[in-house]
C-alpha positions in Angstrom: 155.3 31.7 102.4 155.7 34.9 104.4 152.4 36.2 103.0 150.5 33.1 104.0 152.0 33.2 107.5 151.1 36.9 107.9 147.6 36.3 106.6 147.1 33.4 109.1 148.3 35.6 112.0 145.9 38.3 110.9 143.0 35.9 110.9 144.1 34.4 114.3 144.3 37.9 115.9 140.9 38.8 114.4 139.3 35.7 115.9 140.9 36.4 119.3 139.6 39.9 119.3 136.1 38.7 118.5 136.3 36.2 121.3 137.2 38.9 123.8 134.4 41.1 122.5 131.8 38.4 122.7 132.1 38.1 126.5 131.4 41.8 127.1 128.6 41.8 124.5 126.8 38.9 126.2 126.9 40.7 129.6 125.6 44.0 128.0 122.6 42.4 126.2 121.1 40.7 129.3 118.1 38.9 128.0 118.9 39.3 124.3 115.9 41.4 123.4 118.1 44.4 122.6 120.2 42.3 120.3 117.1 41.2 118.4 115.9 44.8 118.0 119.3 45.9 116.8 119.5 42.9 114.4 116.0 43.7 113.0 116.9 47.3 112.5 120.1 46.4 110.7 118.4 43.9 108.5 115.6 46.4 107.7 118.1 49.1 106.6 120.1 46.5 104.7 117.1 45.3 102.7 115.9 48.8 102.1 119.3 49.9 100.9 119.7 46.9 98.6 116.3 47.3 97.1 116.8 51.0 96.6 120.2 50.3 95.0 118.6 48.0 92.5 115.9 50.6 91.8 118.5 53.3 91.3 120.4 51.0 88.8 117.3 50.5 86.8 116.5 54.2 86.8 119.9 55.2 85.6 119.9 52.5 83.0 116.6 53.6 81.6 117.7 57.2 81.5 120.9 56.3 79.7 119.0 54.2 77.2 116.5 57.0 76.6 119.2 59.6 76.1 121.0 57.2 73.7 117.9 56.8 71.6 116.8 60.4 71.6 119.5 62.8 72.5 117.2 65.9 72.2 115.4 64.8 75.4 118.5 64.6 77.5 117.6 67.6 79.7 114.1 66.4 80.5 115.3 62.8 81.1 118.1 64.0 83.4 115.8 66.1 85.5 113.3 63.2 85.7 116.0 60.8 86.6 117.4 63.0 89.4 113.9 63.5 90.8 113.3 59.7 90.7 116.6 59.0 92.4 115.7 61.4 95.2 112.4 59.6 95.8 114.2 56.2 95.8 116.8 57.5 98.2 114.1 58.8 100.5 112.9 55.2 101.1 116.3 54.2 102.5 116.3 57.3 104.7 112.9 56.4 106.0 114.1 52.9 106.9 117.2 54.4 108.6 115.0 56.8 110.7 112.7 54.0 111.6 115.5 51.8 112.8 117.0 54.7 114.9 113.5 55.2 116.4 113.2 51.5 117.3 116.7 51.3 118.8 116.9 54.6 120.7 113.5 56.1 121.3 111.0 53.3 122.1 113.3 50.7 123.4 113.7 52.0 127.0 109.9 52.3 127.4 109.3 48.9 126.0 112.0 47.3 128.2 110.3 48.9 131.3 106.9 47.6 130.1 108.1 44.0 129.9 110.1 44.3 133.2 113.5 43.7 131.7 
Protein backbone atom coordinates (compact mmCIF):
# COMPACT_ATOMS: atom_id res chain seq x y z
CA UNK A 1 0.00 0.00 0.00
CA UNK A 2 2.82 2.36 0.85
CA UNK A 3 4.46 1.69 -2.50
CA UNK A 4 1.24 2.44 -4.40
CA UNK A 5 0.73 5.66 -2.47
CA UNK A 6 4.27 6.86 -3.08
CA UNK A 7 3.95 6.01 -6.78
CA UNK A 8 0.69 7.97 -7.00
CA UNK A 9 2.31 10.98 -5.31
CA UNK A 10 5.23 10.76 -7.73
CA UNK A 11 2.91 10.80 -10.75
CA UNK A 12 0.89 13.65 -9.27
CA UNK A 13 3.99 15.76 -8.68
CA UNK A 14 5.25 15.02 -12.18
CA UNK A 15 1.93 16.18 -13.64
CA UNK A 16 1.98 19.37 -11.59
CA UNK A 17 5.53 20.13 -12.71
CA UNK A 18 4.51 19.66 -16.35
CA UNK A 19 1.53 21.96 -15.89
CA UNK A 20 3.74 24.73 -14.52
CA UNK A 21 6.26 24.23 -17.33
CA UNK A 22 3.57 24.35 -20.03
CA UNK A 23 2.63 27.94 -19.20
CA UNK A 24 6.15 29.27 -19.65
CA UNK A 25 6.70 27.18 -22.77
CA UNK A 26 3.60 28.60 -24.44
CA UNK A 27 4.78 32.15 -23.79
CA UNK A 28 8.27 31.42 -25.09
CA UNK A 29 7.13 29.83 -28.36
CA UNK A 30 4.97 32.70 -29.52
CA UNK A 31 3.43 31.62 -32.82
CA UNK A 32 4.44 27.97 -32.47
CA UNK A 33 6.81 27.91 -35.44
CA UNK A 34 9.85 27.31 -33.26
CA UNK A 35 8.08 24.40 -31.63
CA UNK A 36 7.41 22.81 -35.01
CA UNK A 37 11.04 23.21 -36.08
CA UNK A 38 12.26 21.67 -32.84
CA UNK A 39 9.74 18.83 -33.13
CA UNK A 40 10.82 18.14 -36.71
CA UNK A 41 14.47 18.15 -35.71
CA UNK A 42 13.81 15.74 -32.85
CA UNK A 43 11.80 13.41 -35.04
CA UNK A 44 14.47 13.49 -37.74
CA UNK A 45 17.22 12.54 -35.34
CA UNK A 46 15.03 9.89 -33.74
CA UNK A 47 14.17 8.24 -37.05
CA UNK A 48 17.79 8.37 -38.18
CA UNK A 49 19.02 6.88 -34.91
CA UNK A 50 16.46 4.09 -34.93
CA UNK A 51 17.21 3.23 -38.55
CA UNK A 52 20.92 3.23 -37.89
CA UNK A 53 20.40 1.09 -34.80
CA UNK A 54 18.60 -1.53 -36.86
CA UNK A 55 21.35 -1.38 -39.48
CA UNK A 56 24.04 -1.81 -36.85
CA UNK A 57 22.23 -4.81 -35.46
CA UNK A 58 22.12 -6.45 -38.87
CA UNK A 59 25.78 -5.65 -39.45
CA UNK A 60 26.92 -7.20 -36.19
CA UNK A 61 24.65 -10.20 -36.68
CA UNK A 62 26.09 -10.82 -40.14
CA UNK A 63 29.65 -10.50 -38.90
CA UNK A 64 29.01 -12.90 -36.01
CA UNK A 65 27.43 -15.43 -38.35
CA UNK A 66 30.34 -15.12 -40.76
CA UNK A 67 32.90 -15.62 -38.01
CA UNK A 68 30.95 -18.62 -36.69
CA UNK A 69 30.92 -20.24 -40.14
CA UNK A 70 34.52 -19.44 -41.05
CA UNK A 71 36.72 -18.55 -38.05
CA UNK A 72 39.80 -17.98 -40.24
CA UNK A 73 38.23 -14.82 -41.65
CA UNK A 74 37.56 -13.24 -38.26
CA UNK A 75 40.19 -10.51 -38.72
CA UNK A 76 38.90 -9.38 -42.11
CA UNK A 77 35.28 -9.57 -41.03
CA UNK A 78 35.94 -7.57 -37.87
CA UNK A 79 37.70 -4.79 -39.79
CA UNK A 80 34.93 -4.69 -42.38
CA UNK A 81 32.28 -4.66 -39.65
CA UNK A 82 33.93 -1.77 -37.78
CA UNK A 83 34.24 0.20 -41.01
CA UNK A 84 30.57 -0.43 -41.81
CA UNK A 85 29.52 0.59 -38.31
CA UNK A 86 31.45 3.85 -38.70
CA UNK A 87 29.63 4.61 -41.96
CA UNK A 88 26.27 3.77 -40.39
CA UNK A 89 26.97 5.98 -37.37
CA UNK A 90 27.94 8.83 -39.69
CA UNK A 91 24.35 8.95 -40.98
CA UNK A 92 23.04 9.61 -37.48
CA UNK A 93 25.65 12.30 -36.94
CA UNK A 94 24.65 13.96 -40.23
CA UNK A 95 21.03 14.06 -39.05
CA UNK A 96 22.11 15.52 -35.71
CA UNK A 97 24.20 18.24 -37.39
CA UNK A 98 21.32 19.05 -39.74
CA UNK A 99 18.89 19.39 -36.84
CA UNK A 100 21.29 21.70 -34.97
CA UNK A 101 21.62 23.75 -38.17
CA UNK A 102 17.85 24.03 -38.52
CA UNK A 103 17.27 25.02 -34.91
CA UNK A 104 20.19 27.33 -34.21
CA UNK A 105 21.64 28.70 -37.46
CA UNK A 106 18.87 29.36 -39.96
CA UNK A 107 15.94 29.86 -37.62
CA UNK A 108 16.59 33.53 -36.66
CA UNK A 109 16.98 34.55 -40.31
CA UNK A 110 13.82 32.69 -41.29
CA UNK A 111 11.86 34.16 -38.40
CA UNK A 112 12.91 37.66 -39.51
CA UNK A 113 11.92 36.83 -43.09
CA UNK A 114 8.37 35.84 -42.16
CA UNK A 115 8.04 38.74 -39.74
CA UNK A 116 7.69 36.75 -36.56
